[in-house]
C-alpha positions in Angstrom: 160.3 131.9 122.2 163.5 132.7 120.4 161.7 135.7 118.8 160.6 136.9 122.2 164.1 136.9 123.7 166.5 137.9 121.0 170.1 137.4 121.8 172.9 139.9 121.2 173.9 138.4 117.9 170.4 138.8 116.4 170.0 142.5 117.3 170.1 144.9 114.3 173.3 146.7 113.7 173.8 150.1 115.3 175.4 152.6 112.9 177.9 155.2 114.1 175.5 158.2 113.9 176.0 161.6 115.7 174.1 162.0 119.0 171.5 164.3 117.5 170.4 161.5 115.1 170.8 158.7 117.6 170.2 160.1 121.1 169.0 156.9 122.8 171.8 155.0 124.6 172.7 151.7 122.9 171.9 149.8 126.0 168.4 151.1 126.0 168.0 150.5 122.3 169.2 146.9 122.7 166.8 146.3 125.6 163.9 147.5 123.5 164.8 145.1 120.7 165.1 142.2 123.2 161.7 143.0 124.6 160.2 143.8 121.2 156.9 142.0 121.8 156.4 143.8 125.1 157.0 147.1 123.2 154.5 146.0 120.5 151.9 145.2 123.2 152.4 148.5 124.9 151.9 150.4 121.7 148.8 148.4 120.8 147.4 149.2 124.3 148.2 152.8 123.7 146.5 152.6 120.3 143.3 151.2 121.9 143.4 153.9 124.7 143.9 156.6 122.0 140.9 155.5 120.0 138.8 155.5 123.3 140.2 159.0 124.2 139.1 160.4 120.8 135.5 159.0 121.1 134.0 162.5 121.5 135.9 163.9 118.5 134.9 160.9 116.4 131.2 161.6 117.3 131.6 165.2 116.2 133.5 164.4 112.9 131.9 163.3 109.6 132.5 159.6 109.2 134.4 160.0 105.9 137.0 162.1 107.8 137.5 159.7 110.7 140.9 158.6 109.3 142.3 162.0 110.1 141.1 162.1 113.7 143.2 159.6 115.7 146.7 160.9 114.9 148.6 159.6 118.0 146.8 156.2 118.0 147.7 155.8 114.3 151.4 156.6 115.1 151.5 154.0 117.8 149.8 151.5 115.5 152.4 152.2 112.9 155.3 151.6 115.3 153.7 148.5 116.7 153.5 147.1 113.2 157.1 148.2 112.3 158.6 146.4 115.4 156.4 143.4 114.9 157.4 143.0 111.3 161.1 143.3 112.2 160.6 140.7 114.9 159.3 138.1 112.4 162.1 138.9 109.9 159.9 141.0 107.5 161.0 144.6 108.3 159.2 147.1 106.2 160.9 150.5 105.3 157.7 152.3 104.5 155.8 151.3 107.6 158.9 152.0 109.7 159.3 155.5 108.2 155.6 156.2 108.7 156.1 155.2 112.4 159.2 157.5 112.6 157.4 160.5 111.3 154.2 159.9 113.3 156.0 159.2 116.7 158.2 162.3 116.3 155.4 164.6 115.2 152.7 163.5 117.7 155.2 162.6 120.4 156.3 166.3 120.4 153.1 168.1 119.3 151.0 166.7 122.2 153.4 167.8 124.9 153.6 171.2 123.2 149.9 171.8 123.5 149.7 170.2 126.9 152.3 172.7 128.2 151.1 175.8 126.2 147.5 175.2 127.3 148.3 173.6 130.6 145.8 175.7 132.6 142.9 174.9 130.3 143.8 171.2 130.2 144.1 170.9 133.9 140.7 172.5 134.4 139.1 169.2 133.2 141.9 166.7 133.1 142.9 164.9 136.3 146.6 165.5 137.1 147.5 161.7 136.8 146.0 161.6 133.3 147.7 164.8 132.3 151.0 163.5 133.5 150.4 160.2 131.7 149.6 161.9 128.4 152.8 164.1 128.7 155.2 161.2 129.6 153.7 158.6 127.2 153.9 161.0 124.2 157.5 161.9 125.0 158.2 158.1 125.2 156.9 157.9 121.6 159.8 160.2 120.6 162.3 157.9 122.4 161.1 154.8 120.5 161.1 156.7 117.2 164.8 157.3 117.6 165.4 153.5 117.8 164.0 152.9 114.3 167.3 153.8 112.5 168.4 150.3 113.5 165.8 148.7 111.2 165.6 151.1 108.2 167.9 153.3 106.1 165.0 155.6 105.3 165.1 155.1 101.5 163.4 157.8 99.4 160.8 155.3 98.3 159.8 154.9 102.0 160.1 158.6 103.0 157.9 159.7 100.1 154.7 158.0 101.4 155.4 159.3 104.9 155.8 162.9 103.6 152.6 162.5 101.5 150.5 161.1 104.3 151.6 163.6 107.0 151.3 166.5 104.5 147.7 165.6 103.6 147.0 165.1 107.3 148.4 168.5 108.1 146.4 170.1 105.3 143.0 168.7 106.5 143.8 169.4 110.1 144.6 173.1 109.7 144.2 174.5 106.2 141.7 172.7 103.9 139.4 170.5 106.0 137.4 169.3 102.9 134.5 168.2 105.0 133.4 170.0 108.1 135.8 172.0 110.3 139.5 171.5 110.6 140.2 168.0 111.9 143.1 168.6 114.3 143.1 167.1 117.8 140.7 169.2 119.9 142.3 171.9 122.0 140.7 173.0 125.3 139.8 176.6 124.3 138.4 178.6 121.5 140.6 178.6 118.4 140.6 182.4 118.1 141.8 182.9 121.7 144.9 185.1 121.8 147.8 183.4 123.6 151.2 185.0 123.0 152.7 187.5 120.5 149.3 188.0 119.1 149.1 184.4 118.0 145.8 182.5 118.6 145.4 179.1 120.1 144.7 177.7 116.6 147.8 179.3 115.1 150.1 178.0 117.9 148.8 174.5 117.5 149.1 174.7 113.7 152.6 176.2 113.8 153.8 173.4 115.9 152.2 170.8 113.5 153.9 172.4 110.5 157.3 172.5 112.2 156.9 168.9 113.4 156.0 167.7 109.9 159.3 169.1 108.5 161.5 168.0 111.4 161.2 164.2 111.0 161.8 164.6 107.3 165.1 166.4 108.1 166.1 163.7 110.6 165.2 160.8 108.3 167.1 162.2 105.3 170.1 163.3 107.5 170.2 159.7 108.9 170.2 158.3 105.4 173.0 160.6 104.2 175.2 159.7 107.2 174.5 155.9 106.7 175.4 156.2 103.0 178.6 158.1 103.8 179.5 155.5 106.4 179.0 152.8 103.9 181.2 154.5 101.3 183.9 155.0 103.9 183.7 151.3 104.8 183.8 150.2 101.1 186.9 152.2 100.6 
């Protein structure tokens, strides 16, 4: 029970980071850590829903490439594991960094395509489900920005995250290896022109590239600020 309801003294320290690296209010961060097992359960439920949501894409994808299909469910599985390991006193930098990258990337990429292709999505997606997908993925970003409390993003942890999400990006949009590109299905033909002569495929791919680089910048910037804060404290 003590692990379910952590008191203030057992909460992880909150470094003095600029707002753009730590945008979630401290009160909300603390609440998340106090309700850590609820957060884990919600993410596991989201993972299960995500695997169900991808059922048609699994069926259309060669079995050997299934690992690259459920991007959002994998991200919520990563963060459920990261919070659970912290809760039992075994925080893992590598898993936490994977969770940070995944929840930033997919938490922003999905709302991007939902908005850019809103008309097409709403043609077959009930409005409540559309709203749920939009809000729940944005919530992934919020929880990602809490992870700085349980990791310093060491290079040994950032490297596997960069490797995994670079490989994932590659097979999703550039070199599928087996079959067609394995990105999350979008609700219109890939070659459909959308804006500025860019196709639907190009807009989805552009966002995926940007959102692979962005969490790397945020993770390393957080590490630099934490190291500087430590040096200032030591002196």
